[in-house]
C-alpha positions in Angstrom: 0.0 0.0 0.0 1.3 3.5 -0.9 2.0 5.9 2.0 -0.9 8.2 1.2 -3.4 5.4 1.1 -2.0 4.0 4.3 -2.2 7.3 6.1 -5.8 7.9 5.0 -6.8 4.4 6.1 -5.3 4.8 9.5 -6.6 8.3 10.3 -10.2 7.4 9.0 -11.3 10.7 7.5 -15.1 11.3 7.9 -16.6 13.4 5.2 -19.9 15.0 4.4 -21.4 17.3 1.8 -23.8 19.6 3.6 -24.6 22.9 1.7 -25.8 23.6 -1.8 -25.3 27.2 -2.8 -26.4 29.5 -5.6 -25.1 33.1 -5.9 -25.8 35.7 -8.5 -23.6 38.8 -9.2 -23.0 41.0 -7.5 -22.3 39.1 -4.3 -19.7 38.7 -1.5 -19.9 36.5 1.5 -17.7 35.6 4.5 -17.4 32.0 5.4 -16.5 31.6 9.0 -14.5 28.7 10.4 -16.8 25.7 10.5 -15.7 24.9 14.1 -17.3 28.2 15.2 -20.6 27.3 13.8 -21.6 24.4 16.1 -24.4 22.2 14.8 -23.0 19.4 12.7 -19.4 20.6 13.4 -19.7 20.4 17.2 -17.1 18.3 18.8 -15.0 17.8 15.7 -11.3 18.1 16.4 -10.1 19.3 13.0 -12.0 20.2 9.9 -10.8 20.4 6.3 -13.4 22.6 4.6 -13.9 22.7 0.8 -16.1 24.2 -1.9 -16.7 22.2 -5.2 -17.7 24.7 -7.9 -20.2 23.2 -10.3 -21.2 26.4 -12.3 -19.8 29.9 -12.9 -16.8 31.5 -11.2 -15.7 33.7 -8.3 -12.8 35.1 -6.4 -11.6 34.0 -3.0 -9.1 35.0 -0.4 -8.4 34.3 3.3 -10.0 36.8 5.6 -6.6 37.6 7.2 -5.3 38.6 3.7 -2.9 37.1 1.2 -3.3 35.9 -2.3 -6.6 36.1 -4.2 -7.6 33.1 -6.2 -9.8 32.9 -9.2 -11.9 29.7 -9.1 -14.3 28.4 -11.7 -16.6 25.5 -12.5 -14.7 22.2 -12.1 -12.4 23.5 -9.4 -12.2 22.2 -5.8 -11.2 24.9 -3.3 -9.7 23.4 -0.2 -9.2 25.1 3.2 -7.2 22.4 5.0 -7.1 24.4 8.3 -10.7 25.7 8.3 -9.7 29.3 7.9 -12.2 32.1 7.6 -12.4 33.3 3.9 -14.1 35.7 1.6 -15.8 34.7 -1.6 -17.6 36.7 -4.2 -18.0 38.1 -7.7 -16.4 41.3 -6.2 -14.4 41.1 -3.0 -14.5 44.9 -2.6 -18.2 44.6 -1.6 -19.3 44.4 2.0 -19.3 40.7 2.9 -22.4 39.1 4.2 -21.8 36.3 6.8 -22.8 33.1 5.0 -24.3 31.6 8.2 -27.1 34.2 8.1 -28.1 33.0 4.6 -28.5 29.3 5.2 -31.8 27.7 4.6 -32.7 24.5 6.6 -32.2 21.1 4.8 -35.1 19.0 3.6 -35.3 15.5 5.1 -32.1 13.7 4.0 -31.0 16.6 1.8 -28.5 19.5 2.0 -28.9 22.9 3.5 -28.9 25.7 0.9 -28.2 29.3 0.1 -29.7 31.4 -2.7 -28.3 35.0 -2.6 -27.2 37.8 -4.8 -28.2 40.6 -7.3 -29.6 38.5 -10.1 -26.6 38.6 -12.5 -24.1 35.9 -13.5 -24.7 32.7 -11.6 -22.1 30.8 -9.5 -23.0 27.5 -7.8 -21.0 25.3 -5.5 -21.4 22.6 -3.0 -19.7 22.8 0.4 -18.3 19.9 2.2 -15.9 19.0 4.9 -13.7 16.2 6.3 -13.1 15.7 10.0 -10.0 14.1 11.3 -7.8 13.8 14.4 -5.1 16.5 13.9 -2.4 14.5 15.6 -2.9 11.4 13.5 -3.2 13.5 10.4 -0.2 15.7 11.1 2.1 14.6 8.3 -0.6 15.5 5.7 -1.9 18.7 7.4 1.6 20.1 7.8 2.3 19.6 4.1 -0.8 21.6 2.9 -1.1 25.4 2.4 -3.8 27.4 4.1 -5.8 27.5 0.8 -5.4 25.7 -2.5 -7.3 25.4 -5.8 -7.3 22.0 -7.5 -8.8 21.7 -11.0 -10.8 18.5 -11.4 -12.6 19.2 -14.7 -9.5 19.2 -17.0 -10.0 16.0 -18.9 -7.5 14.1 -16.8 -10.0 11.5 -15.6 -11.9 13.1 -12.6 -14.9 14.5 -14.4 -16.9 11.5 -13.3 -16.6 12.9 -9.7 -18.0 16.2 -10.7 -20.8 14.5 -12.6 -21.7 12.6 -9.5 -21.5 15.8 -7.5 -23.8 17.6 -9.9 -26.2 14.7 -9.9 -26.3 14.7 -6.1 -27.0 18.4 -6.0 -29.8 18.0 -8.6 -31.3 15.1 -6.6 -31.2 17.1 -3.4 -34.9 18.1 -3.5 -35.9 14.4 -3.4 -33.1 12.4 -1.7 -33.5 8.7 -1.8 -32.5 6.0 0.7 -28.7 6.0 1.4 -28.2 9.4 -0.2 -26.4 10.7 2.9 -23.9 7.9 2.8 -23.3 8.4 -1.0 -22.7 12.1 -0.5 -20.3 11.4 2.5 -18.2 9.0 0.4 -18.2 11.4 -2.4 -16.7 14.1 -0.1 -13.9 11.7 0.7 -13.3 10.7 -2.9 -13.1 14.4 -3.9 -10.4 15.0 -1.2 -8.4 12.0 -2.2 -8.4 13.0 -5.9 -7.5 16.5 -4.9 -4.5 15.2 -3.0 -3.4 13.1 -5.9 -3.5 16.0 -8.2 -1.8 18.4 -5.8 1.1 16.0 -5.3 1.5 15.8 -9.1 1.5 19.6 -9.4 4.1 20.3 -6.8 7.0 22.3 -8.2 10.6 21.1 -8.1 12.4 22.1 -4.9 9.2 21.8 -2.8 9.7 20.1 0.6 7.3 18.3 2.9 5.6 14.9 3.2 3.7 15.2 0.0 6.8 16.3 -1.9 8.5 13.2 -0.4 5.8 11.0 -1.8 6.4 12.3 -5.3 10.2 12.0 -5.1 11.4 8.9 -7.0 13.8 7.7 -4.2 12.1 9.0 -1.0 8.8 7.9 -2.3 10.0 4.3 -2.6 11.3 4.5 1.0 8.1 5.9 2.3 6.1 3.2 0.5 8.3 0.5 2.0 8.0 1.9 5.5 4.2 2.1 5.2 3.8 -1.3 3.6 5.9 -3.0 6.3 6.0 -0.7 9.3 6.8 -3.4 11.8 9.8 -4.8 10.0 13.1 -4.2 11.7 14.3 -1.7 9.0 17.9 -0.4 8.9 18.8 2.7 6.9 21.0 0.4 4.7 18.1 -1.8 3.8 15.9 1.2 3.1 18.6 2.8 1.0 18.7 -0.4 -1.1 14.9 -0.2 -1.7 15.2 3.5 -2.5 18.1 3.1 -5.0 20.4 5.4 -3.1 23.5 5.1 -0.9 22.9 5.1 2.8 24.2 8.7 3.3 22.3 10.0 0.2 19.0 8.6 1.4 19.5 9.9 4.9 20.2 13.4 3.6 17.4 13.5 0.9 14.8 12.0 3.3 15.6 14.5 6.0 15.6 17.4 3.5 12.1 16.5 2.2 10.4 15.0 5.2 12.1 17.0 7.9 13.3 14.0 10.0 15.6 11.0 9.4 14.0 7.8 8.2 14.1 5.9 11.4 12.7 8.8 13.4 9.9 9.0 10.8 9.2 5.2 11.2 9.0 5.5 15.0 6.5 8.4 14.7 4.4 6.5 12.3 4.3 3.4 14.4 3.2 5.5 17.3 0.4 7.0 15.2 -0.7 3.5 14.2 -0.7 2.5 17.8 -2.8 5.6 18.6 -5.3 4.6 16.0 -5.4 1.1 17.4 -6.1 2.4 20.9 -9.3 4.1 19.5 -10.3 1.2 17.3 -9.6 -1.9 19.5 -9.9 -2.9 23.1 -6.5 -4.5 23.3 -4.6 -3.7 26.5 -1.9 -1.0 26.4 0.7 -3.6 27.3 -0.3 -5.8 24.3 -0.2 -2.8 22.0 3.2 -1.9 23.3 4.5 -5.3 22.3 2.7 -5.1 18.9 4.5 -1.9 18.1 8.0 -3.0 19.0 8.4 -1.8 22.6 10.0 -4.1 25.2 8.0 -2.6 28.1 4.8 -0.8 28.6 6.7 1.9 30.4 8.9 2.6 27.4 5.9 2.7 25.2 4.1 5.1 27.5 7.0 7.5 27.5 7.4 7.4 23.7 3.7 7.8 23.2 3.4 10.8 25.5 6.4 12.4 23.9 4.8 12.1 20.4 1.1 12.5 21.0 1.1 14.7 24.1 -0.6 12.3 26.6 -0.2 8.7 27.8 -1.9 5.9 25.9 -4.6 5.4 28.5 -5.6 9.1 28.5 -5.6 9.1 24.7 -8.1 6.1 24.7 -10.3 7.8 27.3 -10.4 11.1 25.3 -11.3 9.1 22.1 -14.1 7.3 23.9 -15.5 10.6 25.2 -15.3 12.2 21.7 -17.2 9.2 20.2 -19.9 9.5 22.9 -20.3 13.2 22.3 -20.6 12.7 18.6 
């Protein structure tokens, strides 16, 4: 299994599409962080927010400033850190808070917005993915605050947009299982966006996603994720990667930010953290599963990496599940 698929399987992203919007020029809205809105977002630790444009175009920038992006039909606009942002046909207009425009959802359907001055139409569907930020750290740290990913460019992802448009069109009369379909579609959109973003990264970029794309470091990451409990040495990993020991150590550290064996230790601990939430195996048994000679050594390493002991991590996860 490749490293991205392995990470996504371990962290178990939970997605949903929840809002169908129609804006007509002139218009300008402020989208607040979802975590501040309560409702379906209450209790979620980290939210990756996105807009999938199905018709028209608009401009967008983060509320705190920075680059303004032009997005159009076929684009997926991702806010990996759930930042407040401004969207509109004209960003110089006074922005209306989008929360005040939302209409309640019909049974089994999406909430909606219909707002603007009656001119050129822009439509998009809003969605989100929720995750544990500590388990998802390699991915989250590698993503910018805002990014645009074209999906409707003839490279094989138009079927996702067709499904999205069909889902929006069927929103007024949702059938059995429509909620599950739309949730899985949110996850598929995100995975496809990550695949395309990795392919588009410029030369010289660093970070976990750049490491996945690198011919040598990518092989090493795949090997570590395919067999995380193997007793890897840097020499063995270098052989898989097709580099000398010193060259791999240097290139891996430059791209990923830590040496290969430190990365492997951290990933094992994240897998252990996921297992604590998904299974009822005793901490001592998990310590042995993940290569620690004693529960005490495992507890120390786990707290150093995740910020709390394994037992506290499991209790916190159980409380979150109950609250959800």
